[in-house]
N, C-alpha and C positions, 0 to 999 in steps of 0.2 A: 281759889286763884284770880287774880286781877284780870281784866281783859281790857284791851287797848280802847279807848276812846274813839268813838266815831268822829270822823272829821266834820265839822261843820260848815256852813256856808261862809263864814267869815275865816275859817281856818284852811280852807283848800277844797279839794275835791271831794264829793259824797263816796260813800262807800261802795263797791261794787262797779264802778265805773272805770273804764281802761283810758289810761293817758295816752295821748295822741303822740305818734312818733316824732322825734325832732325833725325839723325842716332843713336842718342844717344850714349850708352858705348858699344853697339854690335859691334865687329870687324867684318872684311869681311871674317874670318876664323872661326867664332863661328856660329854653326848651331842654327836654331830657337828652336829646342828642347832643346838645352844647355841653349840657352837664356831663354826660360820659366822655365827652373828648377832653372836657378839662381835667378829669381826674385818670384819663388813661384807660377806661372801661372800654370793653369790646363785647360783641354778643357771641355768645359760646358756640353757636353754629353757623356763624358767618363764612360765607364763601372765601376762602383766601385766593390770591393771585393764581393764575395758571401754573407759573414755573414751581412756587412753593407748594401747591397742591400735587403736581408731580413728583416733586423730591419727597413730601408726605408718604405718598403710595409707595415709592421705591424704597423708602426706610422701613416700611412694614412688609416686604417681600418675603421675610421668614415667616411673618405670622400667616400671611395668604397660603404658604404652602403648609405650614401646620395645620390651619383652620381646614384646608382642603383634605389632608389627609385623614383628620379626624372625622371630617364628615364622610368620607369615603369607607373608613372602617365601620362607621355607625349605620350606614346606608342599608345592609343586609344584617345586622346584628339580630333583629328578631326571627330571622329565618334559620331553618336546620343547617341548610346548606351554606349560608353565609356568603363569603365573597365568590363562591363559584358562579353565584347568579351573574356575574359581570361577564361571564363567557356563555352562560347558558343562554342568558336571553337573546345576544344577537343571533347566536348558534341556532335556536329554535326559530327566530325570524327567518334565518336561510333556509332552513327545513322547510318553512311553510310556503315561503316563495319558490322554491325548487319544485316542491311538488304541485303547487298551482301552475306556475308559470314555464317551469322547465318540462314538466311529464305531461299535465293534461293539457295546456295550450300551445305546447311546444314552440314558446317564443325563444328558444335556443338554436332554433335550426339556423345552420351555418357557422355558428360561433364556435372556435374551439375552446375546449375546457370550460365549459358553462359554469361549474361548480366553482373554481378560483374567481371567474369574472363575477359571479354573484356574490360571493363572501366579501371580495374586494368592495364592491358595491355598497352592501348593506353595512359593513364595518365602517367605512369612511363617510359616506353620507349619515350613518346613526350618529357619529360624532359631532357633526354639525346640527344634526335635529335635537340631540339632548342638550347641546350647548345653550341653544336659542331657547328652548322651551324651561330648562332649569334657569337660565338666567333672567327669564322674565318674572320669575317668583324670587329672586335673590334678595330683593329689598322688603317685599311684603312679608316674607317667611321669617324675618329677622328684625321686626320692628322693635321688640323688647331689647336689643342688643343694640340698635341704633339710638333709642330713647336713654339707654342707661350710660353709653359711652361715647366720648368725642373721638372720632377718626374718620380718615376719608372714607366714603360710602362706597367709592369706587372699588374698593378691596373686596366687596362682596361678589359682584358679578366676575370679578377677576379670580375670586377663589372657586366659583362655580365652574369656570373654565379650565382650571387647573384640575378639579375632580373630574371632568371628563376626558382631560388629557392623560390623567394617570390611567382611567379605565380603558382608554386606547391605547397605551402602551402594553397592557396585558392582552388585549385582544390581538394586537398586532404579532404576537408570539404564536398564537394559533393561526393566523393569517400565513405567515410565512412557511410553517408547517404545511399547510394544506397546499400551497403554492409549490413548494418544494416536492412534496408528495404526487402532484401532478405533472411532474418532469420538467419543471422550469429550473434551468441551471442558475446557480449563484453567478451574479456578473457585477461588474463595476457599474453597468447602467443602473443597477437598483439603487446605487447611492443617490440618484437624483431624487428617489420617494423622500428623502430627509428633508430637502427644501418644499416639498409639496406639502409636507404635514405642517413645516413650520409657517407657511403662507395661510394654509387652512386654519392653523390655531390663531393667527392674527385676524382672520374674517371672523371666526367664531367670537372672540373677544369683543370685537366692534358691534357685532350684530347682537350678542348677549347684552352688552350694555345699552343698545337702543332699546331693546325689549324690556331691560330692567327698569328703565324710567316709565315706559309705556305701562308695564304691569304695575308698577307702584302705585299709579294714580288712577288706574283703571283694570281691576281685577277680572273683569270680562276678558280681557286680552288673553289672560293665561288659559280661559277655557275654550278659547276658539283656536289658538295655534295649534293643538295636536290636528285638526282638521286642514289646517293651513299646510303645515309640514307633510301630513301625508299626501296631500295633492302634489305638494312640490316634489317628492319622492318620485312619483309617477313621470313627472315632467323632467327628469334628472338623468334619464337613462340608467338607473340602479337596476331594473329588472331587464332591460334590454338595451341594445346598441343604437344611439341616437344617429350614427352614420349610416348603419345599415337600414334603420327606418327611414330616413331621409331618402335613401337611395330606392326604396322599394315602394314608396308612398307617392301615387300621383298627385294627390293633392299637395303633398309638401313640395313636390317639383315645380308645380304650377305656382305656389307662394313660396317662394324661396325665401322670403324675409322671415317667415316663421321658424325655418330650419336655423336661421343665423340668431334669431333670439334665444333659440334652444340651447343653440352651441354657446352663448354667451351667459346663460345662467350660470350663477357662482356653483350651484349644486353639481351641475354637471361638469363644470371646469375642474373641480378638484376630483371628483371621482373619476374623470377620464383621464386624467394625468396620473392618477396612481395606478390605474391599469396600465397605461403605457410604460411606466417606470418598472412595475414589477411583473407583467405578463409578457414575454416575448412573442408568445404564439399570437395572442391577441393583436399586439402591437404589428405584427407581421401581416396578419389578416386585414387591419385596417389600412395599411400601406399599399398591399399588393390586389386585394380584392374590391376594396372601398375607394381606393385611389387618393387616399388622403395621406400626403408624403411627408407633411410637417406639423410640428405640435406648437410651432413658434406662436402662433395665435393664442393657443391654450395659455402659453405660459404668460404671454402678455396680459390676458385677462384675469389670469390668477394674481399676479403683482398688482394691476389696478385694484381689483375686488378686495384684495386685503388691506392695502394703504388706505383706500378710501374708507372701507367699513370701519377700520382701525381709528384714524383720525376723527371721522364723523360721528362714531359711536362714543368715543371718550368725551369729544366736546359736548355732545348733546346731552349725555349723563352729567358732566360738570356742571351745566348751566342750571340745574335744578338741585345742585347740592344743598341748598338752604331748607329746600322743602321737603325731604325725605323724612319722614317719621312724624310729620306734623298730622294729628288726628282730625 
């Protein structure tokens, strides 16, 4: 069988050499940006305008919920008890705190129905704590998805916030059973708990998006956060009443500004509002024994924290949209 003759120097290129790609119509003086603009080419990961970005995120709301639901189901799939751990984990935390602080250290002195007080604090602060810690890992743990598909990266921390919200809804069933079991009558005042949860969800989303950007470019943040949030727990009145602590502490009376800072702390704000809406006995105790007759300041703080965190967190995350997933 005959073989093709190799191309000689006079007839063309030598065998084994690769032909150079055609240059097309781009001139030597034309920049790549100008060439791309002339043919309508765009960067695949370019950050879109803010309005379009928000619209793109909203269009993927069903994906966010489905992604969160699938992640929620898979979270405990390797354990024998499965989804039961969603309830067991906060209840076991409550049991440990009740044993140490309620029985051994007796921090419950004077507080009516310390167990519902403690359960409310642990559940509501845990909702915030998990949203922020998981949000910080939302980008780093999904790099393969980010590099394979083009979608608004904000959907990832949003999905994490939805995961924690779904878990909270299950925990609230247990919380309401405990509250009613300790003699709290169902009342219309409890309906105020709904906007408290909504405001806290807004804050969690914003704070989670801030931590998502920080965690995406510095994974040490995700290692440090558990220690930060544990300290935050003790400063937020989860285990004891901040108003009672201020009244009993000579140091806090002499330095009143510290008490005001503690009361402006978002961790305290949402936990305390939850207790005021759900626990009538605690609300009566704060009003008549601690002489704090109004929660209007707490509501103002709650609205400010939720709006500022949501707007600032979204904008902070959005501004780094092009950088996520780059190695």
